[in-house]
C-alpha positions in Angstrom: 42.9 54.8 52.4 46.4 53.2 52.1 47.7 54.3 48.3 49.0 50.8 46.6 52.9 50.8 45.8 53.9 52.3 42.4 54.8 49.7 39.7 58.3 50.5 40.1 58.5 49.2 43.7 56.2 46.4 43.3 58.9 44.9 40.2 61.7 45.5 42.7 60.0 43.7 45.7 59.7 40.9 43.5 63.4 40.9 42.6 64.7 41.5 45.9 62.5 37.6 46.5 64.2 36.3 44.0 60.9 35.7 41.8 62.4 37.0 39.0 65.8 38.6 37.6 64.1 41.5 36.4 61.0 42.4 34.3 59.7 45.1 32.1 56.3 46.7 32.9 53.8 48.4 30.2 50.7 49.9 31.5 48.1 52.0 29.2 44.4 52.8 29.1 42.9 53.7 26.1 46.1 53.7 24.6 47.9 56.1 26.6 50.7 55.1 28.4 50.7 55.1 32.2 53.8 53.1 33.3 56.8 51.3 31.0 59.8 50.6 32.6 62.1 48.3 33.0 63.6 46.8 36.2 66.4 44.6 37.5 68.7 42.5 35.0 68.8 39.6 32.3 70.0 37.1 35.2 71.8 37.1 38.5 75.3 35.8 36.8 77.3 36.9 34.7 77.1 37.0 31.5 72.9 37.8 32.5 73.7 40.1 34.8 73.1 42.8 32.6 70.4 45.6 33.0 67.0 44.5 31.4 65.8 47.6 29.0 62.4 48.3 27.6 63.1 46.6 24.9 64.4 43.6 26.5 62.6 40.4 24.3 61.3 37.8 26.8 59.5 34.1 25.8 55.8 35.3 25.5 54.9 31.1 27.1 51.2 30.6 26.8 50.5 34.0 26.4 51.5 32.6 22.9 47.8 31.5 22.9 46.3 34.8 22.5 47.9 35.7 19.4 46.9 31.8 18.1 43.7 32.6 19.0 43.5 36.2 17.5 44.3 35.1 13.9 42.1 31.5 14.2 39.0 33.4 14.5 39.9 35.7 11.7 40.6 32.7 9.5 37.4 31.4 10.5 35.6 33.9 9.9 37.2 35.3 6.9 36.1 31.2 5.5 32.8 31.7 7.0 33.2 28.8 9.2 31.2 28.7 12.2 32.7 28.0 15.7 30.2 25.2 16.4 31.7 23.5 13.8 33.4 20.0 14.7 36.7 19.1 14.9 36.1 16.3 13.0 35.2 18.1 9.9 39.3 19.1 9.6 40.5 16.0 11.7 38.1 12.9 11.0 40.1 11.2 13.9 38.4 13.2 16.4 34.7 12.2 17.0 32.0 14.9 16.5 31.4 16.4 19.6 34.3 18.3 20.3 33.6 21.5 18.4 36.2 24.5 17.7 34.4 26.6 20.4 35.6 23.9 22.6 39.3 24.2 21.7 39.1 27.8 22.2 37.5 27.6 25.6 39.9 24.7 26.8 36.5 22.9 27.2 36.9 20.2 24.7 37.2 17.6 27.5 40.9 17.0 26.3 43.5 16.7 29.1 46.3 15.1 27.4 49.9 17.7 27.5 51.3 17.5 24.4 54.4 18.3 26.1 54.5 14.7 26.6 54.8 14.2 22.8 58.1 15.7 23.0 59.8 12.9 21.4 57.4 11.7 19.0 57.9 12.5 15.2 55.8 15.7 14.4 53.4 13.5 12.0 52.2 11.4 14.7 50.9 13.7 16.8 47.0 14.6 16.0 46.6 10.8 15.5 48.5 10.3 19.4 46.3 13.2 20.8 43.0 11.6 19.2 43.9 8.5 20.7 44.3 9.8 24.4 40.9 8.9 26.7 39.0 12.3 27.3 38.7 13.0 30.9 35.2 14.5 30.5 32.6 14.9 28.1 32.9 18.5 25.3 31.4 21.6 26.9 31.4 19.5 30.6 34.4 21.3 32.1 37.3 23.8 31.2 40.2 21.4 31.5 42.9 24.0 30.6 45.4 22.2 28.1 48.4 23.2 25.6 46.7 20.7 23.4 43.5 22.2 22.6 45.4 25.5 21.0 47.9 23.1 19.4 44.9 21.8 17.9 43.1 25.1 17.2 46.2 26.2 15.2 46.5 23.0 12.9 42.7 24.0 12.1 44.0 27.3 11.4 46.8 25.9 9.1 44.2 23.7 7.5 41.9 26.5 6.7 44.5 29.2 5.5 47.0 26.9 3.4 50.3 28.1 5.2 52.0 27.8 8.5 51.0 29.9 11.6 54.3 31.6 11.9 52.8 33.1 8.3 49.7 33.4 9.7 50.3 35.6 12.8 53.0 37.2 10.7 50.3 38.8 8.0 47.3 38.9 10.2 49.1 40.5 13.3 52.7 42.0 13.0 53.1 43.3 9.7 49.4 45.1 10.1 50.5 46.8 13.9 53.8 47.0 12.8 55.2 44.8 15.1 59.3 44.5 13.9 60.5 43.6 17.1 58.2 40.2 17.7 59.1 36.7 16.0 59.1 33.2 16.6 62.9 32.7 16.9 64.9 36.0 17.7 68.3 36.6 16.1 70.0 39.3 18.4 70.4 37.1 21.6 72.0 39.8 23.4 68.8 41.4 24.0 67.0 38.3 24.4 65.9 37.4 28.6 66.9 33.9 29.7 64.7 31.4 30.8 65.8 28.0 32.2 69.1 25.5 32.5 69.5 22.4 31.3 72.3 20.3 31.1 74.5 21.6 28.6 73.2 25.1 28.8 70.5 27.6 29.3 67.4 28.4 26.7 67.9 31.7 25.2 66.0 32.8 21.7 64.5 29.1 21.6 61.3 28.5 22.8 61.2 27.1 26.3 58.1 24.7 26.3 58.8 21.2 25.0 56.5 20.9 22.7 56.6 24.2 21.2 60.3 23.3 20.7 60.3 19.9 19.5 57.5 21.1 16.8 59.5 24.0 15.7 62.8 21.7 15.3 60.9 19.1 13.4 59.0 21.7 11.2 60.4 24.7 11.3 57.0 26.6 12.5 55.0 27.5 15.5 53.0 24.8 17.7 50.8 27.7 18.6 50.6 27.1 22.7 53.7 28.5 22.8 56.4 30.1 20.5 56.0 34.0 20.4 58.9 36.2 21.2 58.2 40.4 21.7 59.1 43.3 23.9 56.6 44.3 26.5 55.2 47.3 23.7 54.9 45.1 21.5 52.8 42.8 23.2 50.7 46.4 24.3 50.2 47.1 21.2 48.7 44.1 20.4 46.6 44.0 23.4 45.6 47.1 22.6 43.2 45.0 19.5 41.4 43.8 22.0 41.1 46.2 24.7 39.5 48.9 22.1 39.3 46.8 18.7 42.4 49.0 17.3 44.2 48.2 14.4 41.0 47.0 12.3 42.1 42.9 12.3 39.0 42.3 14.8 35.5 42.2 14.1 33.4 43.4 16.6 31.6 40.2 16.9 35.2 38.5 17.4 35.2 40.6 21.1 31.7 40.2 21.9 31.6 36.5 21.2 35.1 36.0 23.0 33.9 37.9 26.3 30.4 36.9 26.4 30.9 32.9 26.4 31.7 31.9 30.0 32.8 28.7 31.2 33.2 27.8 34.9 36.7 27.5 36.2 37.2 27.2 39.5 36.4 30.5 41.3 36.8 32.5 37.5 35.8 31.6 34.3 36.8 31.2 30.7 36.0 33.1 27.8 37.3 32.2 24.3 40.6 32.5 24.6 41.0 34.2 27.3 40.8 33.6 31.2 37.5 36.3 33.0 37.7 37.8 36.4 40.7 35.9 38.0 41.3 38.1 40.8 44.6 35.9 41.6 46.4 37.8 39.5 44.0 40.4 37.9 43.1 41.7 41.8 40.1 42.4 43.3 40.3 45.8 42.1 39.6 44.8 38.1 36.3 45.4 37.0 34.0 42.4 36.2 34.8 41.5 32.4 38.5 42.0 32.7 40.1 39.5 30.7 44.2 38.3 30.5 46.4 35.1 30.5 49.6 34.2 32.0 52.5 32.2 30.9 54.8 29.4 32.4 58.0 31.6 32.0 57.1 34.5 33.7 54.9 37.2 31.1 51.4 38.3 32.0 48.6 40.3 30.4 45.6 41.8 31.7 43.2 44.1 29.8 39.7 45.8 30.3 37.5 45.6 27.2 35.5 48.4 28.5 38.0 50.9 30.1 40.5 50.4 27.5 43.2 49.3 30.6 46.1 46.7 29.6 48.7 45.8 31.8 51.7 43.6 30.4 53.9 42.2 33.0 56.6 40.3 30.9 60.0 38.8 33.7 62.0 35.0 33.5 60.9 33.7 36.5 62.4 30.5 35.2 66.0 31.8 35.1 67.9 30.0 36.6 65.0 27.6 37.7 61.4 26.8 37.4 61.4 26.4 41.3 61.6 30.1 42.3 58.9 32.1 44.6 55.6 32.7 43.2 56.1 36.0 41.0 52.0 36.6 41.0 51.9 38.5 44.4 53.9 41.1 42.4 51.2 40.9 38.9 48.3 41.3 41.1 49.4 44.4 43.1 50.8 45.8 40.1 46.7 45.0 38.5 45.1 46.4 41.5 47.3 49.8 40.8 46.5 50.0 37.6 42.5 49.0 38.2 42.5 50.8 41.4 43.4 54.3 40.2 47.3 54.6 41.1 47.9 56.4 37.9 46.1 59.4 39.4 47.5 59.2 43.0 
């Protein structure tokens, strides 16, 4: 049997293919670190042609959704609000068919992209979303949309009576001691840049158009994107999902999230997570493996039974989003981890 390439070689291949200028990979099993290294540079050209380090901070893009989903579960549980509660109970402009669980599973039937609201006043976003026709009946299909998690974030804020920034800080970052995770990094020299735009490059400012507009208008996280973190912090956060470490989640939260299965292409959606998505989790991943991708390049893969966690952070959108596909390299890293490469 041919042994898979080790993670460093896989990342170096990705850099050689210009899929990303640099990356940080953190692999663990039951909190034991199997691999944690940085490869490449922050960018291809000066002033970004400096080495990436294990402490480099990346824009997590849609991996942020797992942070939002996690705190929403906690807030709703504490308030004794069931997941089959209608969105209408919080925002009457929506009909009664859409539930909170539908939002968590991207099964609300809403496909409208909130990025289309980038130039719209923030106080109009909810009504504008509600006015858009649904693409399907709630619960009938998975239609991945940032809008679902944006709405879930607003529900969490409504119930908690404070901003999503404060909720994530109080529920996750503070208890886990994740001091290098933030919504607006101050030390930009340690932050990987994302995409060039007319007038500059995004660095320490969230890449996602909707999340960027929401923060500019409200000063808070939209929920679909907006978290910045180093790989070790993401891995520490993921451990609460792989082993329920940190006493943040209730065991019922894990059962609920991973037991729900909504069909999506040739894999599934649980609550918050994709499940058994071999196109980046690999064919080696055991049944029940969960994960999430981010547009700017990050990926999170975990298995709650085996305790494996794979965090790969990169800025594949630098200097442009039109580079080579980075997912084959992510898939190889997952195959190494789940295929026993750590013992080879």
